[in-house]
N, C-alpha and C positions, 0 to 999 in steps of 0.2 A: 374282686379284682378283675380287671379286664385285660385279656390278652387277645389282641386283634389278629394280626397275621405273623407276629414275630416267631412263634414256634414253627410254623410252616416255612418261613423264610430260612430259619436256621437249619431245618432239616434238608431243604432243597439245596442250599449252598454247601452244606456239609457233604451231601451225597454226590454232588456234581463233580465230575472229574474235570470239567471245563470251567474255567473261571468266568462266572457270569458277572456282568457289570450291574451294580446296584442302581435302582431307579430312585428318582427323587421322592416318589410316592412311598416307597418302602422306607426311606430314611425318615420322612415325616411321620409315618405310622409308627415306626419304632420309637421315635422320640415321644409321641403321644402315649404309647403304651407305658413308658417309664413315668411320664407325667401322671397318668392314671394311678399307677402304683404309689406315687408320692402323695396324691390326693387321698387315696385309701389310708396311707400311713398317717396323714394329717388327721383324719377322722379318728384313728386309733389313739393318737397322741392327745387329742382334745378330750377323749373319754377317760383319760387317766385322772383319778381323783385321789384325795388324801385318805380314803378308806383303807385302813391297814390290812384288811382282808383281801381287797381287790388289787392293791398296789403291785404285788409280785406278778400276778397274772397279767396286769396291764403292761408291765415292763416286758414280760416274755412275748406278748402279742406285738408290741412295738418292735422288739428285736427281730422277730420273724418278718415283720413288714419291711424293715430295713434290709434284711437278708434277701427278700424278694426283689427289692430295687437293685441291689448289688448283682444278683444272679441275672436279672433281665438285662441290665446295662452291660454285663460281661458278655452275654450272648449277642447283644447288638454289636459290641466291639469286634467279636469274633466274626460275625457276619459281614461287617464292613471291611475287615482286614483282608487285603488281597482282592477285593471286589470293587475297588474304587473305579469310577469311570475314567477313561483316558482323556476325555474332553470335559470342559466345564459344563455344568448344567445350565439350562436357559435361565435368564435373569428372574423370571417369575417363579421358577422352581427353587432357585436359591432363596428368594424372598420367603417362600412357603417354609423352607427348612429353617430359616432364621426366625420366623414367627413361631414355629413349633419349639425351637430352642428357647426363645424368650419366655414363652408360656411355661415351659418346664422350669426355668430358673425362678420365675415368680412363684409357682406352686411349691417348688422345693425350698425356696427361702422361707416361705410361710410355714412349712413343716418344721424347718430347723428353728425358727423363732419360737414356735410352740414348744419344741423339745428343750430349747434353752430355758424357757419359762417353767418347765417341769423339772429342771435340774434339782431344785430343792427337795422335791418329792422323791424322785427316782434315786437320788444319792442316799436316801434312807435305806433302800433295799441293799442288803449285803452284796458286795461285788458289782453292783449295777453301774456305778460311775465309771470304773475302769473298763468294763465291758462295752458300755455305750461309747466311750472315747475310742476304743479299738474299732468298733463297727463304723463310727464316723470317719476314722482315718481310712479305712478300707473303701468307704463310700467316696471319700474325697479322691482317692487314687483312681477309681474306676470312672468317676465323673470327669476327671481331668483327661483321662485317656480317651473317653468317648468324645468329649468336647474338642480335643485336638483333631480327631478324625473328621468330625462334622465341620469344623472351621475350615479345614482344607477344601471342603466341597463348596464353600460359599464366598468366593473372592469378592463379590459385589457388596456383601454386607458383613464382611469379616471383622471390621473394626468394631461394630456394634456387638457382634457375637462374642468377641474377645472381652469387651467391657462387661457384658452380661455374665460371662463365666468368671471373670475376676471378682465381680460383686458377689456371686455365689460362693466362691472360695473364701472370701472374707467372712461370710456368714457361717460357713462350715468351720472355720478356725475358731470363731466365737463359741460355737456349739461344742467343739472339742475341748476348749478351755473351760467351759462350764462343767464338764465332767472329769476333767483332769486334776482338779484341785482337791 
């Protein structure tokens, strides 16, 4: 797992009594951190096999990976909350944020599609299906909250960002449904 500057950002913003405005670079890096975690979780999901002895541990490792994504996204939301800039970012900065968001959506959708494909296997593990569905709902909530905050920062590419997030939400719903039946 790669954590670039997010922990330092959270610590600085939490400790600061003065509201510091967030920079475009920090927003991009934070999105990239979550993208990296999603890629790591993709690797975990791909490694899950039908071996009955490794299936439970694969499920637990995947659940921890999703927990890491939720935790990091929550920290990012907390860091963004109350630290939004008063003025719009420059157009190039907005474009960089939208590019990072699009990359996150692509990586995360790929992860979810693999998780959907593993539903038949993971639903064999006792209680795994309902637990995965619960984790996916939590993930959907935090991704929506994060996306709302990011979309407010990017008026020049807001339409595309909203379409990306809507597309991701459709895939999350498919994943939830795969584990809710």
